[in-house]
C-alpha positions, -999 to +999 in steps of 0.1 A: -438+039-626-461+046-597-455+031-563-485+018-543-487+026-506-490-012-501-455-016-515-437+007-490-405-004-475-381+013-451-357+037-469-380+041-500-379+077-514-410+091-531-428+123-539-455+133-513-473+166-519-445+177-543-416+171-519-392+142-518-398+120-487-381+090-473-401+062-455-386+057-420-412+033-407-446+020-418-473-003-405-503-019-423-535-015-402-567-034-411-596-019-391-627-040-385-646-021-411-634-004-442-602-006-463-567-012-449-546+019-441-509+024-440-495+043-410-462+058-420-434+079-405-416+099-432-387+124-434-392+153-457-358+154-475-361+191-483-370+204-448-356+175-427-389+174-407-404+141-397-441+136-401-465+108-394-491+103-421-519+077-429-526+066-464-551+043-481-532+011-491-542+017-528-528+053-529-502+057-556-470+078-555-443+088-579-407+076-570-383+104-561-353+104-584-326+108-558-290+108-570-261+101-546-225+112-546-197+101-522-182+129-502-158+133-473-168+151-442-144+180-436-155+201-406-183+218-388-185+256-381-215+276-368-240+247-372-229+243-409-213+210-420-188+210-449-182+181-473-159+176-502-169+155-533-144+127-537-144+129-575-147+166-584-133+181-551-164+204-551-174+217-516-209+212-502-226+226-471-254+212-451-271+228-421-276+210-387-313+206-395-305+189-428-281+165-412-303+157-382-293+127-361-266+118-386-243+143-368-236+116-342-222+092-369-198+114-388-162+122-378-136+143-398-124+123-428-154+099-428-171+091-461-208+098-465-233+097-494-248+131-503-284+129-516-295+152-544-330+158-558-333+176-591-297+190-586-304+203-551-284+189-522-309+176-496-293+155-470-268+128-464-268+091-455-242+074-434-231+037-435-252+012-415-223+007-391-198+034-381-166+033-360-165+058-331-142+064-301-155+064-265-149+098-250-162+091-215-177+062-195-178+050-159-152+024-148-162-012-149-179-026-118-158-054-104-177-087-104-205-074-126-221-099-150-208-097-186-243-089-198-246-058-177-241-025-196-232+011-186-236+046-200-210+060-224-206+090-246-187+089-279-164+116-294-194+129-315-217+133-284-238+101-289-250+086-256-254+049-256-251+017-235-219-003-238-207-035-220-188-032-188-154-040-203-154-009-226-130+019-215-125+055-225-104+059-257-115+025-271-129+023-306-164+007-310-188-001-338-222+015-336-254+009-357-263+043-373-300+032-376-306+031-339-274+042-321-268+009-304-235-008-296-225-034-323-191-045-310-154-035-307-137-021-337 
């Protein structure tokens, strides 16, 4: 069943030039003359690279048959991340390039979803919201409005803005899609 470029949605996986790709962002553009085009931002799941491509809205693609398995993050050594399958206890490795920005949202013992294409491990996906601990942040400014934010860094190295009342050592919830503060844990 072919997928039309006009039916794109964020997170969709499909075959582009023989490689599995995931749609990160897309925008329909209707120029004054000619057919509508679709501007897309896609991640190549084999290489991890992000590319911006334009397609005619009527272009057809084959869906990528991605299988997923739950795994537990074990540890990182020499830019290689190690995971253990929760059912078979098999061990899997991913490079820092394959993990990309997801490295900020995984801590030892957390559960992730490993993505496979035709039996080859490609990447991982993390939950939409993750719980992280604040490693460092400035002290609260006395008398500051409650809507004012300050810089903070989590245990994984993620830099983000948090409300004034958040202190080091506190657990917070972060959106993994954009790295923004979602609330206290």
